[in-house]
C-alpha positions as CSV (number, residue, x, y, z in Angstrom):
1,M,0.0,0.0,0.0
2,V,1.4,3.4,-1.0
3,Q,0.0,5.9,1.4
4,M,0.5,9.5,2.6
5,N,-1.0,10.4,6.0
6,Q,-2.6,13.8,6.2
7,Q,-2.5,13.6,9.9
8,L,0.7,13.0,11.8
9,S,0.8,12.4,15.6
10,F,2.6,10.9,18.5
11,D,2.0,10.7,22.2
12,L,3.9,11.9,25.2
13,D,3.4,9.6,28.2
14,L,2.6,11.5,31.4
15,T,1.8,8.6,33.6
16,H,4.9,9.0,35.8
17,T,6.0,12.5,35.2
18,L,3.2,15.0,35.9
19,E,1.2,15.9,38.9
20,K,-2.6,16.0,38.7
21,R,-4.5,19.2,39.0
22,K,-8.2,20.3,39.0
23,P,-9.8,18.9,35.8
24,E,-10.6,21.2,32.9
25,I,-13.0,20.6,29.9
26,G,-13.6,21.9,26.4
27,S,-11.2,23.3,23.8
28,H,-9.6,26.7,23.0
29,D,-6.8,28.2,21.0
30,R,-3.5,28.8,22.7
31,S,0.0,30.0,21.7
32,V,3.5,29.4,23.0
33,V,6.7,31.2,22.0
34,H,10.0,29.3,21.5
35,Q,13.2,30.6,19.8
36,G,11.3,33.7,18.8
37,V,8.6,31.7,17.0
38,T,5.0,31.8,18.0
39,V,3.3,28.4,17.7
40,T,-0.5,28.5,17.9
41,Y,-2.5,25.4,18.6
42,R,-6.0,24.2,19.4
43,L,-6.1,22.6,22.8
44,Q,-8.7,19.9,23.2
45,R,-9.2,18.4,26.7
46,S,-10.1,14.7,26.6
47,R,-10.3,11.5,28.6
48,R,-6.8,10.2,27.9
49,R,-3.7,9.5,29.8
50,S,-1.1,11.3,27.6
51,I,-0.6,14.4,25.5
52,G,-1.1,13.9,21.8
53,L,0.2,16.3,19.1
54,T,-1.4,16.2,15.6
55,V,-0.8,18.3,12.5
56,A,-3.8,18.3,10.2
57,E,-5.3,20.6,7.6
58,E,-6.5,23.1,10.3
59,G,-3.0,23.2,11.8
60,L,-1.6,22.0,15.1
61,R,-4.0,20.3,17.5
62,V,-3.0,19.2,21.0
63,S,-5.1,16.7,23.0
64,A,-4.4,16.5,26.7
65,P,-6.0,15.0,29.8
66,S,-8.3,17.3,31.7
67,W,-6.0,17.2,34.8
68,V,-2.7,18.4,33.0
69,G,-1.7,22.0,33.6
70,L,-1.2,24.5,30.8
71,R,2.5,25.0,31.5
72,Q,3.1,21.3,31.2
73,I,1.2,21.2,27.9
74,D,3.2,24.2,26.6
75,Q,6.4,22.4,27.6
76,A,5.3,19.3,25.6
77,V,4.9,21.5,22.5
78,I,8.3,23.1,23.0
79,E,10.0,19.7,23.4
80,K,8.7,18.7,20.0
81,F,9.2,22.2,18.5
82,D,11.4,21.0,15.5
83,W,8.9,18.2,14.6
84,V,6.0,20.7,14.8
85,Q,7.7,23.3,12.7
86,K,8.7,20.8,10.0
87,K,5.1,19.5,9.8
88,L,3.5,22.9,9.8
89,Q,5.9,24.1,7.0
90,A,5.0,21.0,5.0
91,L,1.3,21.7,5.5
92,Q,1.8,25.3,4.4
93,V,3.5,24.2,1.2
94,R,0.7,21.7,0.5
95,Q,-2.1,24.3,1.0
96,H,-0.2,26.7,-1.3
97,N,0.0,24.0,-3.9
98,L,-3.7,23.3,-3.6
99,A,-4.6,26.9,-3.9
100,H,-2.3,27.2,-6.9
101,A,-3.9,24.2,-8.6
102,A,-7.4,25.6,-8.0
103,S,-6.5,28.8,-9.8
104,Q,-5.6,26.9,-12.9
105,W,-9.1,25.7,-13.8
106,R,-9.6,28.3,-16.5
107,S,-9.0,28.6,-20.2
108,G,-5.3,29.2,-20.4
109,G,-4.6,27.3,-17.2
110,Q,-2.2,24.5,-16.9
111,L,-2.2,20.9,-15.5
112,A,0.3,18.1,-15.3
113,Y,-0.3,15.0,-17.5
114,L,2.2,12.1,-17.5
115,G,4.8,14.5,-16.2
116,C,4.2,17.1,-18.9
117,R,2.7,20.6,-18.7
118,V,-0.6,20.7,-20.6
119,I,-2.5,23.9,-21.5
120,L,-6.2,24.1,-21.0
121,R,-8.2,25.8,-23.8
122,C,-11.9,26.3,-24.4
123,A,-13.4,26.1,-27.9
124,V,-16.8,25.4,-29.5
125,A,-15.3,23.2,-32.2
126,P,-12.2,20.9,-32.4
127,P,-9.1,22.7,-33.8
128,Q,-7.0,21.0,-36.4
129,N,-4.4,18.3,-35.4
130,T,-6.3,17.2,-32.3
131,R,-7.6,13.8,-31.3
132,Q,-11.0,13.2,-29.8
133,T,-11.0,11.2,-26.6
134,P,-13.4,8.2,-26.9
135,N,-16.6,8.3,-24.9
136,T,-16.5,12.0,-24.3
137,Q,-19.3,12.9,-26.9
138,S,-17.1,15.3,-28.9
139,T,-16.4,17.4,-25.8
140,I,-12.6,16.9,-25.4
141,W,-9.7,16.9,-27.8
142,F,-6.0,16.6,-27.3
143,E,-3.3,18.1,-29.4
144,G,-0.9,15.4,-30.4
145,D,-0.6,11.8,-29.2
146,P,-2.0,11.4,-25.6
147,D,0.2,8.3,-25.2
148,Q,3.3,10.4,-25.9
149,P,2.5,13.9,-24.8
150,A,4.9,16.8,-25.2
151,C,5.1,19.8,-22.9
152,D,2.8,22.7,-23.7
153,Q,0.5,20.7,-25.9
154,T,-3.2,21.7,-25.5
155,L,-6.2,20.0,-24.1
156,W,-9.2,21.5,-25.8
157,L,-12.6,21.5,-24.0
158,A,-15.9,22.2,-25.7
159,L,-16.8,25.0,-23.3
160,P,-17.2,28.8,-23.5
161,E,-14.2,30.9,-22.6
162,D,-15.9,32.3,-19.5
163,V,-17.0,28.9,-18.2
164,D,-17.3,28.4,-14.5
165,S,-14.1,26.9,-13.1
166,A,-15.9,24.0,-11.5
167,R,-17.4,22.9,-14.8
168,L,-14.1,23.2,-16.5
169,R,-12.4,21.2,-13.8
170,D,-15.0,18.4,-14.0
171,L,-14.6,18.0,-17.7
172,A,-10.8,18.1,-17.6
173,Q,-10.8,15.5,-14.8
174,T,-13.1,13.3,-16.8
175,W,-10.5,13.2,-19.5
176,L,-7.7,12.6,-16.9
177,Q,-9.6,9.7,-15.4
178,Q,-10.3,8.1,-18.8
179,R,-6.6,8.4,-19.7
180,A,-5.7,6.9,-16.3
181,T,-7.9,3.9,-17.0
182,T,-6.3,3.3,-20.3
183,W,-2.7,4.0,-19.2
184,F,-2.9,2.0,-16.0
185,G,-4.5,-1.0,-17.8
186,Q,-1.7,-1.0,-20.4
187,R,1.0,-0.9,-17.7
188,L,-0.6,-3.7,-15.7
189,A,-0.6,-5.8,-18.8
190,H,3.0,-4.9,-19.4
191,F,4.1,-6.1,-15.9
192,E,1.9,-9.2,-16.2
193,A,3.8,-10.1,-19.4
194,I,7.2,-9.9,-17.8
195,T,6.4,-11.2,-14.3
196,G,3.3,-13.3,-14.6
197,L,1.7,-11.2,-11.7
198,A,-1.8,-9.9,-12.2
199,P,-4.5,-8.8,-9.8
200,S,-7.9,-10.6,-9.7
201,S,-9.3,-7.2,-10.6
202,W,-8.4,-3.5,-10.5
203,K,-10.1,-0.1,-10.7
204,L,-9.5,3.5,-10.2
205,S,-9.6,5.1,-6.7
206,S,-10.2,8.7,-5.6
207,A,-8.8,8.2,-2.1
208,N,-7.3,11.2,-0.3
209,T,-4.4,9.5,1.4
210,R,-3.5,6.4,-0.7
211,W,-1.8,6.2,-4.1
212,G,-2.6,2.5,-4.3
213,V,-4.0,-0.5,-2.4
214,C,-3.8,-4.3,-2.8
215,N,-6.1,-6.2,-0.6
216,S,-6.1,-9.8,0.5
217,D,-8.4,-10.8,-2.4
218,K,-5.7,-9.6,-4.7
219,R,-7.7,-6.7,-5.9
220,I,-5.8,-3.5,-6.7
221,L,-6.9,0.1,-6.5
222,L,-4.9,2.8,-8.2
223,N,-5.5,6.5,-7.5
224,W,-6.5,8.2,-10.8
225,R,-4.4,11.3,-9.8
226,L,-1.2,9.3,-10.6
227,I,-1.9,10.3,-14.2
228,H,-0.4,13.7,-13.4
229,F,3.0,12.1,-12.8
230,A,5.7,10.8,-15.1
231,P,5.4,7.2,-16.3
232,N,8.2,6.0,-14.1
233,V,6.3,7.2,-11.0
234,I,3.1,5.4,-12.1
235,D,5.1,2.2,-12.8
236,Y,6.5,2.4,-9.3
237,V,3.1,2.4,-7.7
238,I,1.8,-0.3,-9.9
239,A,4.8,-2.5,-9.2
240,H,4.5,-1.7,-5.5
241,E,0.9,-3.0,-5.4
242,L,1.9,-6.1,-7.6
243,A,4.6,-6.9,-5.1
244,H,1.9,-7.1,-2.4
245,L,0.4,-10.0,-4.4
246,E,3.3,-12.0,-3.0
247,E,4.1,-10.1,0.2
248,M,1.3,-8.5,2.1
249,N,3.6,-6.4,4.2
250,H,6.6,-4.1,3.9
251,S,9.3,-6.6,5.0
252,Q,12.6,-7.0,3.4
253,A,11.1,-9.8,1.3
254,F,8.6,-7.3,0.0
255,W,11.2,-4.8,-1.1
256,D,13.2,-7.6,-2.7
257,T,10.1,-8.5,-4.6
258,L,9.5,-5.0,-5.7
259,K,13.1,-4.6,-6.9
260,R,12.7,-7.8,-8.9
261,I,9.5,-6.5,-10.5
262,Y,10.8,-3.0,-11.1
263,P,14.5,-2.5,-10.5
264,D,14.3,1.3,-10.9
265,Y,11.6,1.7,-8.2
266,L,13.6,4.1,-6.1
267,E,13.2,7.1,-8.4
268,G,9.4,6.8,-8.3
269,H,9.5,6.2,-4.6
270,K,11.4,9.4,-4.0
271,A,9.1,11.4,-6.3
272,L,6.1,10.6,-4.2
273,K,7.8,10.9,-0.8
274,G,5.9,13.4,1.3
275,L,3.1,13.8,-1.2
276,S,-0.6,12.9,-0.9
277,P,-3.1,12.4,-3.8
278,G,-4.2,16.0,-3.2
279,D,-0.8,17.2,-4.4
280,T,0.1,17.4,-8.1
281,P,3.6,17.9,-9.5
282,R,4.6,21.4,-10.4
283,V,4.0,22.3,-14.0
């Protein structure tokens, strides 16, 4: 399973270190200053025996027992200051990328497709030298060969220039998902031909945290957003899930199997490190 957690947390055990105080309930925002940096967090009192720090989409959240004092909670945040800063910075980058991606859903915007920059254009009729995508009812055309795209080629959509961004996004993503179905199917067939490994079935996924999944029934799910990435990244995820057909774990035996299936897996592994399906490669 290739997965990126959107929430990262750990616990600080307080069983033997802190003195109990009068219980408090509820939640509120709080800040602590360390090394000249102000860290703001949401404090949630709960029925637990330890302090938990979690970095999620809304920022840093701290869960603590009702009997632990505020000074002790602040000290716990300070002790993990480097970890917190690293995760908050990564969150900021992710949110910036998401905002940037959202601004691209317009005529003249850009998206990544198989690792290449593709330009979005709206038109009422297909321009010359374009290919219609099957099953799109003459609404989508691509300049050039979609199996071998080149940077700055155009994806034409049968929409008015001033179309609503959500409508443009939906049509463009329809094309991306259709291309993902075709491309992933071809690559699964490729790996089956050279390794003999094949899932009992497979389909696209829209999961928010997982790039791919292989379950005990040997069924594979592949996140359609992988189509944004270069072919070697897609091959890595497919090979990763195929390796789980033999090793349903991440033991050394699994990594040896993955290397046998796809010797160049490390490059794809590094490309996805720290990314979740909500992230797309820079274009």
